[in-house]
C-alpha positions in Angstrom: 0.3 -22.7 -5.4 2.0 -19.4 -6.1 5.6 -19.1 -4.8 5.8 -16.5 -2.0 8.0 -14.1 -4.0 5.4 -14.0 -6.8 2.6 -13.3 -4.3 4.7 -10.6 -2.6 5.5 -8.9 -5.9 1.9 -9.1 -7.0 0.7 -7.7 -3.6 3.2 -4.8 -3.9 2.1 -4.0 -7.5 -1.5 -3.9 -6.4 -0.6 -1.6 -3.5 1.3 0.7 -5.9 -1.6 0.9 -8.2 -4.2 1.6 -5.5 -1.8 4.1 -3.9 -1.2 6.0 -7.1 -5.0 6.2 -7.7 -5.6 7.4 -4.1 -2.9 10.1 -4.5 -4.4 11.2 -7.8 -7.8 11.6 -6.1 -6.4 13.6 -3.1 -7.6 17.2 -3.2 -5.6 18.6 -0.2 -2.6 18.0 2.0 -4.7 16.4 4.7 -5.9 13.8 2.3 -2.3 13.1 1.2 -1.2 12.8 4.8 -3.9 10.2 5.5 -2.9 8.2 2.4 0.7 8.4 3.6 -0.2 7.0 7.0 -2.6 4.4 5.5 0.2 3.0 3.3 3.5 3.8 5.0 2.6 4.0 8.7 3.7 1.5 11.3 0.4 -0.4 10.9 0.0 0.6 7.2 -0.7 -1.5 4.2 2.9 -1.9 3.1 4.0 -3.0 6.6 1.2 -5.6 6.6 2.3 -7.0 3.2 6.0 -7.1 4.0 5.4 -8.4 7.5 3.0 -11.1 6.4 0.2 -9.7 8.6 -2.0 -8.9 5.6 
């Protein structure tokens, strides 16, 4: 079994990679705002990983 800290670190690295890819593909400000909310919003991907709700 993977220690929780290793899993958290791995999950955050995966989110970083996918977020960077999404940002690179965004072609306008609206797309960037949607990405920001998807990742950093109250119910976003980062909150789910850090809160354990993922």
